[in-house]
Structures are given as structure tokens and as C-alpha cells.
N, C-alpha and C positions, 0 to 999 in steps of 0.2 A: 057738325051734326056727330050723334051721338051713336055708337058701334056697340051692340052687346058682345062681351066677352066669347061668346059660344057663336060669334059669326065673323072670327076674325084669327088669324094664326100670326101668334107675335115672339116679341123674340129669335127670328129666324137669323143665320147669319150667311152670306157669301164669302168665298173666300175671291172671288172674280171667277171670268167667264162662263157667268152664267146671265146677267140682266144689263143694260145699260140704261143711265139714267136720259129718258125718251126727249128731253129737251137738248138734250147738251150732245147725245149721241156716245157718250163718255160710258165707258165700264167701270163698273160701281162694285166698291169694297167694304162690305160693311153691314151693317145689322137691317133689318127690315119687316116687315109684315103684309100679308095679304090675306085679303079680303075675302067674303064667302063666294063673292060670284068673280072669284079670278085675278082683280087686279092687285097690283103690289107694287107697294109705293116704302120709300127710305123712311130708319126710324124703327126704332124696337115696338112703337105702339102705335096705335092708332091714333093718337093722341098727342104726339110730337107734332109741334111747330114747324113750319117750313118744309115740311115732307115733300118729296119730288116723285110723281109718277116713276116708276120703271119697266122698260120692255124686257121679255126676255130674249137671250143672244139665240137665231137659231143656227144648230150648225148641223154639219154634215160629215155625219162621220160612223167608221163601224160599228155597231153592236158591240159597247165593251164586255158581254156576257158570250159572245160569240168567240171561239177561240182561233186564232190565226192558221189559217193551211199550212203546211208544211213546207212548200216551196217559199210563203214569207216568213214564215221561222228562218228556214238555211240562209234565207238574206240579208234578213235581220241581224242572226247569229253571226255572219260575214262581214257586215261591217262593223259591226262590234267587235270582231276579232282582230280584225285589220286596223280598227283604231287601237287595239290593246297591245300593236303589232306582234298578232300571232299569224296563223297560216287562215287565210280567210276558204281556201279548196279544203277543208278539214272535213271529211266524209260522217263524220260525227257530231252534229249542232248540238250546241249546249242548248237546255231545255230553258224555258221560260214559263213563270206563273198561270196559272188558267183560274180563271173563276169560278170559286164551289161554293153552292148556296147551301149554307147551312140548315141540318135537319137535325130538332131537337127530340132525342127520343124520352121513351116513358119513362125510363130516370131519370131524366137530366129534370121532367117535370116535378119529379118527387123530391129532386133536390134542389127544385126551385129556380135555378140558374144553371147558365151550361158556357163554356167557354167557345169563343170565335175566333178565327185566326184572319192575320191581315198581314200585306206587306204594303209599304208608300214607295216608290219611286226615290232615290238618293236626289235626284235634283231638281223635284216637283211635287206637289200636293197631288198626286195622283197615286188613289189608293185602290185595291183590289182585293176583294177577300178569297181565301185560298182555305186548301183542306189542311189538318192535322200533319199526314204527309211531307208534301209539299212548304210549310213551316220549317220544318225538322231538317230538310235537307239544307232548303237557305241558311238557319240558323247555323249548322255545322259546317258552312261556306262547301258543300257537296260540290266540286267541278264540272259533273253534268250539268248542272245548272247555274243562268247567267246570277248568280247570287251577288256578284260586286254593286247590281243598278239598285238592287233594294233591300231598306228596312224593314225586319220583319217583325211583328209584334202581337200583342194577345192580348184580346177583350172580355172581362167577366159581364154577362149579358142576364141579366133578371128576368125570369120569367110567370113564377107564379107568384098570386099574393094578391094583396091591394094595388088596383092599378093606379089612381095618381102616385103612390110610393113606386111603385117600378120605374113609371115615368120619371120621374124625381132622380132616383138612381142610377138608371143608366144615362141620363142627359149631364149628371156628376161625373160617372164613369169615363162615357168619353173626355166630358173637358178635363178630369187630369189625367189622359193618356195622353191627350193633343199636347200638353205643359211637358209629362214626361218625355218624349219623344221629338219636343220644341218644333213641332207642326202642328198646319191649321187644316182645316177642312175634311175631318173625319165625319163631323158631322153630318154634312152633305152629302157627302158619299153614304151617308146610310138614311138619307132627307131627310132627317129628323126626326123619324119614327122611331119614338123613345118605345114604344109598347109593341113591338115587333116579334112573330110570335107569342106573345101574350093569348091565351085564350084557358076556357075553363080546363083546368087537369084531368078532371072527372073520367073523359076521352080517354085519359094518356097514361093511364096509371092501367099496370095489366092487373089480372083477378089474381086472387091470393088464391095457394095451394093447399092451404088448411081446410079441413072438412070439419064440418059441423059434425060437433058431437052433442046426441041426444041420447038423454036418460029414462 
């Protein structure tokens, strides 16, 4: 059955943990496509042969954007310190990076791009977007932070211009970054939203201070 291109999202990728093959209940890793009605199938496109139905994995977990409580952070740091041979009763627990929602400024829209900051766990493809200050602390291996657990990196992100060009550019930047840090799943973490923050820039440009001179 022919499905119009605007009714299907193609060339999507899952590193695992999101879907299972419905017929076998095996966790699926690879390319997939999603139809307008929510159905998901294996394969890059809807024209793939032998495609299989995928079902989402139901997870019961804490909202990843909700920062852990002080008690939870103390417990985690105590466990980590013990594993590293330190004192778990240390009253100055080391800090964990927290999710930070990026906020492009008017100047960013004038420049047509801005920088986003992330960490990914050293032993897992688990990503977290953070602010610039936290990024610099981890890059500089600040001992107030549990920097050993994370690989920090930056990502340039286009937000103004031709929508289709921006979409392709950001998609390519993600692919390049994944190769450079030798990891996968960044696109999935960003929900494959390659035009996130794209908007009509007029509303973001600050008015000029130049006064009009009439003769």
C-alpha cells in the first residue's frame, strides 16, 4: 500500500530500549519508520520488504528532567565514593549534572545558531543536556562534581534560515558528533527534532536604538 511521504516519518533510529519486535518480544536495535497513526515498523522506509511491527517498551521511571533529591544524591555519591575507595560519610557530596533546558537568545537568532551542552555517561549511551557552567566544571574535572562518570561535549545548533536546510544541517551535525565521540543515540535523545527552536526570527530580534532622522 502506497503511503504519502508526509504521512510517515522515515530514517529513524533506536539504539535499543525503546521498542520490541511484536512477534518475538525481542528488543529492537536499528532503523525504523513511524506512520501518521502511530504505528511503528522496522526498516528505514515504508517501502521496505519484510518489515515487522514494533511495540513500545513501557517504562516506569522517574522523569529524567526532575533533579534527584538531596537524599538521593547523597546516597548515590556515597555508593560511588565507596566504589572508588573513598569515605562514604563525606558530608560534602559531589554534585551530579542536572538537566538544563536551552534558551536561545535574540542574539542567537541574529547569529542563526547557538551552542548546546551535553554529557553522556562513560559506560552507557545515556545523555543529558546541561548548562555551560556545568559543562565547563566537568571539562575542567572539578572535584566538586562527579566528572569521572561523564563525557562532556558541545553541539552547534542552527535555528534560523531555510527550514529544510536547517533540518538537514542539524541532522548531519548530530551524526558527525556521534562519530567523533564514538557513541550512538544522541538523535534519539533529542527525539529526532532537527528543527527544535526554529522559529520566525523577527520576534526575537531586538529593536535598533538608531533614531530616524528626517530632513
